[in-house]
Steps between C-alpha positions, in 0.01 A plus 500: 500500500802327662509539877808621689613152608493366148688805375774457760541126445481512121831444320651803332439528128827448311629814334516317168132400496325602179212745545154347489314532171219755535156342508383683188802376303443138604127527423570646156747224413262226617208648306680528167675166534154342530331677209789544256389265222134609515601866504736457206230328295227752590721799415707348220446803275455762770663785306322434170166665592672782695639756251563768762715262705698415188541869420626580851746210492624599155551862608681378809736286289583806290575703812745233617662465159616193303699249700421658837515252786158490666352301787138386465415453867212269583510374144257210545487283187724746315260650245605860573864392514476345156323805358778730621770266372342510153533878516873481537556507875744277686231400748492232768210388718476444872212346692421337835323204342713220360190360328449828314868512411482149354237627255700813423811296421298258288348779293811720484802268494745777402410728792647466849249448779587467866319449828516771763325784678487850357523628857864386508659490157826325430622790287776758557414863556422715198562247225160436339383706204137440595264335747148374422240410763194410293222410745754352742475752786131423549565250780742726690339673801497878492740518794758297303485706182760761605756223555406341167538825309829571675627164371386584146685832532816331631551270202416754228766707329451879530235605251379142454122463454264304721167368368232416754159350410209442737122508536345824620275519804470492876333166567710182483373189326536163666533186290414173672550153347566613139449214254423285804847525656499522882676840513393861547661841447403867520560731203560859608390800294666841514452864405749633239551828684580321826741262327669792327545672835670192647722459196601865502597465866717202398695716252306459175394775259158444333491483120152377417180362648265302276162389635263298289144407585393137558422296192173307550593252227799399713284468813679795662340691787756772574719748310867418443791738555849503350761732649838570341759680712875556484754463772618851576843577358 
């Protein structure tokens, strides 16, 4: 804690100073920058053995409609982005990690990918036909989720669908030194009913909740949930 003398003598912070990056955002960026190539190789065909994920994504694309402009937020190496683009959506990807984005651009040269935070989107109000957050809210602390969902709501057009994917549970999982890289990050699990409550409070109307059990062949330990909601008209 800064004592009173230091506080008095400290120079005033300029009004134009940029806000500090939250610790969890910086930690997430550092983690994925370090592991990007290993992650992309390990999960190169991540949707192939997951038919329920493919079904949810396909249904979501139909809800949006052909040509709908969609943001894939926290897109990582762009596998979900590419899947949605092949189903007729005008989709772009956004991620914190420039290393992940380099892979996404390499594998999907016709899709636009940009670096940024989904907590503060460079998009006008109410212009997106859809928003996807596929396992990208799992590093956002619970206390920050209302602000995140408010931002999703802001950029969506009335009636536009949101797709949210996450692991189900109460206990977080901490990854330390994956593939030998000197980084660590905590993966947060959620309860579908609690997430739905937060999203409803942010102005969304629930459409569906799909929960599948863990697949031992994929070394999964927890169920996975996929929520689809619409921005209230």
